N, C-alpha and C positions, 0 to 999 in steps of 0.2 A: 506494499500499501504505498508506503511513504514512497515508491523506489517510484513507481507508475503514478502518482497522483501525482497535482500541482501541490506547490507550501499554499498557494492560494487558496487551493479546494478542501485541504484537509482546515486552516485555520477557520474561512467560514463554516465546513463541516459542524468543529466542536470546541466551535467560536470560543478560539481561544485571544487571548487579548495582545500576543504580539508570536510574530515566526522561528521569534528565536532561541533554540535552547542551549545553554550555558551550562561549561560544567563549572564554572566555578559555583554553582549553583547546589552542585555534590558535600561542597566543603563550608559552604555556610551552617546548610542540616546539620556537619557533620559537632562543626562547634556548637551550634546552639543544643543539638542534644545531651552533648557531650559534661551536658551540667544535670542532668538531671538524671536517675538510678531507671526510669522506663521509657523504653528511646523506641520510637518509631517505624524509624531502621536501622534496628538491632542490628543484621547482621554489614552494615556498613561499618569499613573504619579507614581511621587515618593511612595505615600503609596500602591499602587498595589505590588511593589514591596517589601514591604518589610514584611514580614513574615516568622512566625521560628518553622521551624517541629520540629514536639513530637518524642519523643526518640523513636524510631522504626518504625513509621509512617510517609509518606510523609503530608505533607504541604495542608491542604485545597484550596479551591482559587472557589469564588462560580459563578457562570453563567456570570451575568453580568459585573467580576470585570476579569476573561478569557477572553472575548467578549472583553473588552479592551485591552487588553493585546495582543493575539490572534486576529489580523485582517489585512484585505490586505491595511491599512495604514501605520503602523508597518511596512508593509512587505518591500512598497514601502521607507520607512521613511530610513532601514536598506543598501538600494540599491542606493539612492542617500549617507550616508554615506560611505558607497566604496567608489565609484566615488570619491565623499569630500575627504578621506582620504588616496587613494588609496589600501587600506586596502582588498584584493579580502574574507575574511576571514569572512567576514559580511556581503557575498554574501550566503554561504550556513544554515548561521541563518534565513536570509531575505527568504530563499527555504522554510526552515522548518514551517517557519511563513503563508505561500501561503500555504503549503500541507492542516497544521494542519488545517487552515481555511475554506478547499474547503471540507473540512471530517466532 
């Protein structure tokens, strides 16, 4: 769906606030939930977000790590964080995480 549909169509269909998914949102969610014992995205860890891309290549992430980052709970965490911060840009990232998790 992400490859075959135009971005504008996806934004309109899901009534998203923007067309940008930001990796920094993962770090924001991680920083906020570190203060609490109960976490919305308990499998999300700092070491999963720290990797270096080799020059000219994408950074690799194994399947177990990617499932810890891209899962239903991370998407739910973004939705809760969006409401708490009153920043709708996190909803686009939540939608992306949910779509990738389903595929």
